[in-house]
C-alpha positions as CSV (number, residue, x, y, z in Angstrom):
1,M,47.2,15.1,-36.4
2,T,48.9,11.8,-35.9
3,H,48.6,12.3,-32.1
4,K,44.7,12.9,-32.5
5,V,44.4,9.8,-34.4
6,V,46.4,7.7,-31.9
7,L,44.3,9.3,-29.0
8,C,40.9,8.4,-30.8
9,L,42.0,4.9,-31.4
10,A,43.1,4.4,-27.8
11,L,39.8,5.8,-26.6
12,A,37.8,3.5,-28.8
13,A,39.9,0.5,-27.7
14,A,39.3,1.4,-24.0
15,T,35.5,1.8,-24.6
16,S,35.4,-1.6,-26.3
17,L,37.4,-3.1,-23.5
18,L,35.1,-1.6,-20.8
19,A,32.1,-2.9,-22.7
20,C,33.6,-6.4,-23.0
21,Q,34.5,-6.4,-19.3
22,R,31.0,-5.4,-18.5
23,M,29.6,-8.3,-20.3
24,E,31.9,-10.6,-19.0
25,Q,31.1,-9.5,-15.4
26,V,27.4,-10.1,-16.1
27,E,28.1,-13.6,-17.8
28,Q,30.4,-14.5,-15.0
29,V,27.8,-13.5,-12.2
30,V,25.1,-15.5,-14.0
31,A,27.4,-18.4,-14.6
32,N,28.4,-18.4,-11.0
33,R,24.8,-18.3,-9.7
34,M,23.9,-21.1,-12.2
35,G,26.9,-23.2,-11.2
36,L,28.1,-23.4,-15.0
37,T,31.2,-25.0,-15.9
38,P,32.3,-25.8,-19.5
39,T,30.8,-29.2,-19.2
40,T,28.3,-29.4,-16.3
41,I,25.4,-27.5,-14.8
42,S,24.8,-27.7,-11.1
43,S,22.1,-26.3,-8.9
44,P,22.4,-22.6,-8.3
45,E,23.6,-21.4,-4.9
46,P,21.4,-19.6,-2.5
47,M,21.4,-15.8,-3.5
48,M,22.6,-13.2,-1.2
49,V,20.5,-10.0,-1.1
50,T,22.2,-6.8,0.0
51,P,19.7,-3.9,0.2
52,V,21.3,-0.3,-0.2
53,A,19.6,2.5,1.9
54,A,17.5,4.7,-0.1
55,G,19.3,7.8,1.1
56,G,16.4,10.0,1.6
57,Y,13.8,11.2,-0.9
58,T,12.1,14.2,-2.5
59,A,8.3,14.3,-2.9
60,G,7.0,14.9,-6.5
61,R,10.1,13.5,-8.2
62,L,10.7,10.1,-9.7
63,E,14.0,9.1,-8.2
64,T,16.2,6.2,-9.4
65,K,17.6,3.7,-6.7
66,T,19.9,0.7,-7.0
67,M,20.6,-2.3,-4.8
68,T,22.7,-5.5,-5.2
69,V,20.8,-8.7,-5.2
70,G,22.6,-12.0,-5.8
71,G,25.7,-10.2,-7.1
72,L,23.8,-8.2,-9.7
73,Q,23.0,-4.5,-9.5
74,R,19.3,-4.0,-9.7
75,T,17.4,-0.7,-10.4
76,Y,14.1,0.6,-9.2
77,H,12.3,4.0,-9.3
78,V,10.5,5.6,-6.5
79,Y,7.8,8.4,-6.5
80,V,6.5,9.9,-3.3
81,P,3.5,12.1,-4.1
82,R,3.3,15.7,-3.1
83,S,-0.1,15.1,-1.8
84,L,1.2,12.9,1.0
85,Q,0.7,14.8,4.3
86,S,3.6,15.0,6.6
87,G,3.5,12.4,9.3
88,T,1.1,10.2,7.4
89,L,1.8,6.6,6.5
90,A,1.1,5.8,2.9
91,P,0.0,2.7,1.0
92,I,2.6,1.6,-1.5
93,I,2.2,0.0,-5.0
94,Y,4.9,-1.9,-6.8
95,A,4.1,-1.8,-10.5
96,F,5.9,-4.3,-12.8
97,H,6.4,-3.6,-16.5
98,G,6.1,-6.2,-19.2
99,G,8.9,-8.4,-20.6
100,G,11.3,-6.5,-22.6
101,G,9.9,-3.3,-21.4
102,N,11.3,-0.4,-19.3
103,A,10.0,0.8,-15.9
104,E,10.2,4.7,-16.7
105,Q,8.4,4.2,-20.0
106,F,5.8,2.1,-18.1
107,E,5.3,4.8,-15.7
108,S,4.8,7.7,-18.3
109,R,2.7,5.7,-20.8
110,M,0.4,4.6,-18.1
111,D,0.5,7.8,-15.9
112,W,1.3,6.0,-12.7
113,R,2.4,9.3,-11.1
114,G,-0.9,10.8,-11.7
115,A,-2.6,7.9,-9.8
116,A,-0.1,8.2,-7.1
117,E,-0.9,11.9,-6.5
118,K,-4.6,11.3,-6.7
119,Y,-4.7,8.5,-4.2
120,G,-1.8,9.4,-2.0
121,A,0.1,6.3,-2.6
122,I,3.9,5.7,-2.8
123,L,4.9,4.2,-6.1
124,V,7.7,1.8,-6.8
125,L,8.7,0.8,-10.5
126,P,11.2,-2.0,-10.6
127,Q,13.3,-2.7,-13.7
128,A,13.6,-6.3,-14.8
129,Y,17.2,-7.6,-15.6
130,G,18.3,-8.8,-19.1
131,R,21.2,-9.9,-21.0
132,G,22.7,-6.4,-21.0
133,G,21.6,-5.5,-17.4
134,D,18.6,-3.3,-17.3
135,D,17.8,-3.4,-21.1
136,N,15.2,-5.9,-22.4
137,G,14.8,-7.7,-19.2
138,N,12.0,-10.0,-18.1
139,W,10.6,-11.3,-14.7
140,N,11.2,-14.6,-13.2
141,A,7.5,-15.7,-13.0
142,E,8.7,-19.3,-12.9
143,S,6.8,-19.9,-16.2
144,T,7.6,-23.2,-17.7
145,I,6.4,-22.8,-21.4
146,P,8.2,-20.6,-22.5
147,L,11.2,-20.0,-20.4
148,G,12.4,-16.4,-20.4
149,F,15.9,-15.0,-19.7
150,A,15.1,-14.7,-15.9
151,E,13.7,-18.3,-15.7
152,R,16.7,-19.8,-17.6
153,N,19.2,-18.0,-15.4
154,H,17.3,-18.4,-12.1
155,L,17.2,-14.7,-11.4
156,D,16.0,-13.9,-7.9
157,D,13.3,-11.5,-8.6
158,L,11.4,-12.7,-5.6
159,G,14.5,-11.7,-3.4
160,F,14.7,-8.4,-5.3
161,L,11.0,-7.6,-4.3
162,Q,11.6,-8.5,-0.6
163,A,14.7,-6.4,-0.6
164,M,12.7,-3.6,-1.9
165,F,10.1,-4.2,0.8
166,S,12.9,-3.8,3.4
167,V,14.4,-0.7,2.0
168,M,11.1,1.1,1.4
169,Q,9.7,0.2,5.0
170,A,12.9,1.5,6.5
171,N,13.4,4.6,4.7
172,Y,9.9,5.8,3.5
173,P,6.5,6.5,5.4
174,V,5.0,3.2,4.3
175,D,2.0,1.6,5.8
176,R,3.1,-2.1,5.9
177,S,-0.4,-3.4,6.0
178,R,-1.2,-1.7,2.7
179,T,1.3,-3.3,0.2
180,Y,0.1,-3.8,-3.4
181,L,1.4,-5.4,-6.6
182,A,0.4,-4.4,-10.2
183,G,1.8,-5.8,-13.3
184,F,1.4,-5.9,-17.1
185,S,1.9,-9.1,-19.2
186,N,5.1,-10.8,-17.9
187,G,5.1,-8.3,-15.0
188,G,1.5,-9.5,-14.3
189,M,2.8,-13.2,-14.3
190,F,5.4,-12.2,-11.7
191,S,2.8,-10.4,-9.6
192,Y,0.8,-13.6,-9.6
193,R,3.8,-15.6,-8.5
194,A,4.8,-13.1,-5.7
195,A,1.3,-13.1,-4.3
196,C,1.1,-17.0,-4.3
197,E,4.5,-17.3,-2.6
198,L,4.6,-14.4,-0.2
199,G,0.8,-14.5,0.8
200,V,-1.3,-12.0,2.7
201,Q,1.4,-11.4,5.4
202,K,3.2,-9.4,2.8
203,I,0.7,-8.4,0.1
204,S,-2.9,-7.1,0.4
205,A,-4.1,-7.1,-3.2
206,V,-2.9,-7.7,-6.7
207,A,-4.0,-6.2,-10.1
208,V,-2.8,-7.5,-13.3
209,V,-3.4,-6.7,-17.1
210,A,-3.1,-8.7,-20.2
211,T,-1.4,-11.8,-18.4
212,T,-2.0,-15.2,-16.9
213,M,-1.1,-17.1,-13.8
214,S,1.9,-19.1,-15.4
215,F,3.2,-20.1,-11.9
216,S,2.6,-23.9,-11.6
217,S,1.0,-23.7,-8.0
218,C,-0.5,-21.1,-5.8
219,A,-0.3,-22.0,-2.1
220,K,-1.2,-18.6,-0.4
221,P,-4.1,-16.8,-2.3
222,Q,-6.2,-16.5,0.9
223,G,-6.9,-13.0,2.0
224,I,-5.4,-11.4,-1.2
225,S,-7.9,-9.6,-3.5
226,L,-7.3,-9.9,-7.2
227,L,-8.2,-7.7,-10.2
228,H,-7.5,-9.2,-13.7
229,I,-8.1,-7.1,-16.9
230,H,-7.9,-8.7,-20.3
231,G,-8.8,-8.1,-23.9
232,T,-10.8,-10.6,-25.9
233,D,-8.4,-10.2,-28.9
234,D,-5.2,-10.6,-27.1
235,E,-2.8,-12.6,-29.4
236,N,0.1,-12.5,-27.1
237,I,-1.6,-14.1,-24.2
238,P,-4.9,-15.3,-25.4
239,L,-8.0,-15.1,-23.0
240,E,-8.7,-18.8,-23.4
241,G,-5.0,-19.9,-23.2
242,G,-2.8,-21.6,-25.6
243,R,-0.8,-19.8,-28.3
244,G,-1.7,-16.6,-30.2
245,T,-0.4,-15.4,-33.4
246,N,1.9,-13.0,-31.4
247,S,2.8,-15.4,-28.7
248,A,6.4,-16.4,-27.9
249,R,7.6,-19.5,-29.7
250,R,6.5,-22.8,-28.1
251,A,4.2,-20.9,-25.8
252,N,1.3,-22.7,-24.3
253,W,-0.3,-20.2,-21.8
254,P,-2.8,-21.3,-19.2
255,A,-6.3,-19.7,-19.6
256,V,-7.0,-16.5,-17.8
257,A,-9.7,-18.3,-15.9
258,R,-7.1,-20.5,-14.2
259,G,-5.6,-17.8,-12.0
260,V,-9.1,-16.1,-11.4
261,D,-10.5,-19.5,-10.1
262,V,-7.5,-20.2,-7.9
263,F,-8.0,-16.9,-6.1
264,K,-11.8,-17.3,-6.0
265,S,-11.4,-20.7,-4.5
266,G,-8.7,-19.7,-2.1
267,N,-10.8,-16.7,-0.8
268,Q,-14.1,-18.7,-0.6
269,C,-15.8,-16.3,-3.0
270,S,-19.5,-16.6,-3.7
271,S,-20.6,-18.3,-7.0
272,G,-22.7,-15.3,-7.8
273,Q,-21.4,-12.2,-9.4
274,Q,-22.1,-8.5,-9.8
275,L,-21.7,-7.1,-13.3
276,V,-20.1,-3.8,-13.5
277,R,-19.5,-1.7,-16.6
278,P,-16.7,0.9,-16.0
279,A,-16.4,1.9,-19.7
280,S,-18.5,1.4,-22.9
281,D,-16.1,-1.3,-24.1
282,T,-15.3,-3.0,-20.7
283,S,-17.5,-5.3,-18.5
284,C,-16.4,-6.6,-15.1
285,S,-17.6,-9.6,-13.0
286,V,-17.1,-8.9,-9.3
287,Y,-17.1,-11.9,-6.8
288,S,-17.5,-11.2,-3.1
289,C,-15.4,-13.3,-0.8
290,G,-14.7,-14.0,2.9
291,G,-13.1,-11.3,4.9
292,N,-14.2,-8.4,2.6
293,D,-11.9,-9.6,-0.2
294,E,-12.8,-9.5,-3.8
295,V,-11.9,-11.2,-7.0
296,E,-12.8,-9.2,-10.2
297,L,-12.3,-10.0,-13.9
298,C,-12.7,-7.3,-16.4
299,I,-13.0,-8.0,-20.1
300,V,-12.1,-5.4,-22.8
301,Q,-14.2,-6.1,-26.0
302,N,-11.9,-6.2,-29.0
303,G,-9.0,-5.4,-26.6
304,G,-5.5,-6.5,-27.7
305,H,-2.3,-7.0,-25.6
306,A,-2.4,-3.7,-24.1
307,W,-3.0,-1.6,-21.0
308,P,-6.4,0.1,-21.5
309,G,-6.0,3.9,-21.4
310,G,-2.3,4.0,-21.7
311,D,-0.4,5.5,-24.6
312,P,-0.1,2.9,-27.3
313,A,3.5,1.6,-27.9
314,N,5.0,1.8,-31.4
315,W,4.6,-1.9,-32.0
316,Q,0.9,-1.7,-31.0
317,I,0.4,1.1,-33.5
318,K,2.2,-0.7,-36.3
319,E,0.1,-4.0,-35.7
320,N,-3.1,-2.0,-35.2
321,I,-3.6,-3.5,-31.7
322,Y,-6.9,-2.1,-30.1
323,V,-5.9,0.0,-27.0
324,S,-9.1,1.2,-25.3
325,R,-9.3,5.0,-24.8
326,A,-12.5,4.6,-22.9
327,F,-11.3,2.5,-20.0
328,N,-8.6,4.1,-17.7
329,A,-7.0,1.0,-16.3
330,T,-4.5,2.7,-14.3
331,D,-7.1,4.7,-12.3
332,Y,-9.3,1.6,-12.0
333,V,-6.3,-0.6,-10.8
334,A,-5.1,2.0,-8.2
335,K,-8.7,2.4,-6.9
336,F,-9.2,-1.3,-6.6
337,L,-5.9,-1.9,-4.7
338,L,-6.4,0.9,-2.3
339,Q,-9.9,-0.4,-1.3
340,H,-8.3,-3.6,0.0
């Protein structure tokens, strides 16, 4: 009996030690990248990106992959549809979950695999990095108010995205000319930033939901089509900007119109709009632009901070957030992206 007690205590101590060592490693990596010392903060060193080969794939299965970016292990999930014909190059959609979210839950609640099968697109679901690694992370959208964990620690999410580009293009049947981004909330903010920084040479179109363009400037919107979906009653990121009742502390979000107008101007869109009603509670304004590009803004009446058509999260149910059941945003997003 005494030996069992001693063994249990030893195992517990070892587990605690490993946990502490893991946290110390994370903190050390972040500290090293930020140039932190007990008394000074210096500019972060340039980040090194080390992609890891995907190592093959199985169609019809959501597979988990990892790579090292800037000394941190990053995780992403890949789905190759069964519907993809052999020898065919496929479009690819990178779908970014919201801040504090989880990539696998984002996939299952929004039925991304169903859309991938229907439209024959390869799907990539990256996981944001947080204090404990892959848990409770957010994306570095270079937002200024408020700063998230990723902004405060200068995480190189743009480097992570470009490393995924390299791995996917080298190991999967990807049509490089048809690369798309989609994002919810903080994931949408990062999608805006990535499109603005990487430009049409890397990205063909972007679709975002319940978000805003928090990135301070957008130098390269030309040639990139945009779909933005937003609810009238979003109290996390209000349609008109500012701070809602559920916004982060000290938040002062730009209005949704800011990002939409930047892409309209950058793409030389017409001032006239075509009105479309994809669902009983949703209306969309479609602006035609030069080069067959489009900018589209869809407004969900009474819609809260939610992905329309997705399964409501527990917090949305608890707070009685309206999540449209009439408007299938995942299907609408996929269809929009693949048309550009």
